[in-house]
N, C-alpha and C positions, 0 to 999 in steps of 0.2 A: 742606303738601301737595306731594307729589312727582308730577310729570307723567311718566307712563310710556307706552310703546307696547306692542305685542303681545309684543315680545321683551324687555321690561323695560329698555329703553335710555332713559336720561334725555335728552330732546330740548330742552325749553324751559328756557332758563337765566335770561332776564330776566323781570322782573315783567310787562311788557307782553306778552311771548310766552306766558307762562302764562295770562294773561287771554284772549288770542286763542284758545288751545286750548279754554278753557272756553266761549267764545262759539261757536266752531265746533261743539263737541259739542252745545250746545243747538239751534243752527240746523239741524244734521243731523237731530236727532230730529223737529223741527217739519216739515222738508221730507219726511221719510219718512212721517209721518202724513198730510201734505197729498197726497203722491203716491198713497198707498193709498186715500184718500178719493176722489180723482179717478178712479182705476181703477174703484172701485165704482160711481160715477155713470155712467161710460162703459159698464160691463157692464149696468147697469139700462136704459140707453138702447138698447143693442143688443138686449137681450132683448125689450123692448117693441116695437121695430121689427120683429123677427122674428115676434113673436106676431101682428102685424097690427093692433093696436089703435092707430089714428092719434092719438087724443086723448091717451092715456097716453104714446105715443111722443113727441109734441110737448112735453109737460110734462117728460118725462125728458130730452129733448134740451136744453131751456132750462136745466134744472138742471145738466146736464153742462157746457154751454157756460159758464155762470156760474163753476162751480168751476175749469174749465180756465183761463179767463182770469185768475182770481184767483191761481191757482198760478203762472201764467207771470209775472204782474205781481210776485209776491213772490220770484221767482227759483227756484222749485222745479224748473222745467224751462223749456225754450226756448220763446219766443213763437211761432216758426214751427211748432214741433211742435204746439202747442196749436191754432193756426189750421188746420193740416192735419187734425188729428183732428176738429175741428168741421166742416170742409168735407166730410170723408168721411162723417160721421154724418148730416149734412144731406142729402147725396146719396143715402144709403141710405134715408132717410125718404121723400124725394120719389119714388124709384124703386120703393118697396114698394107 
């Protein structure tokens, strides 16, 4: 198996470097899926807050918070960013 970049330049030479490239590609796909899922949960929470349904909004906020913290814990994005998003969503819910 030959490790290539976009320009077909061979980068990884050693066995461990090739393995790291494979690991990074797998982790990148997982993180992309996780970020996409979190964005969906955030959109659902924002939509239910704007709709004015407090019960659905609370449930959506709890789900979004859970997914945000999981993603931050797994390294898909920064913990401070997750906390900031949760804080802002909670503030929107309280003020609506």
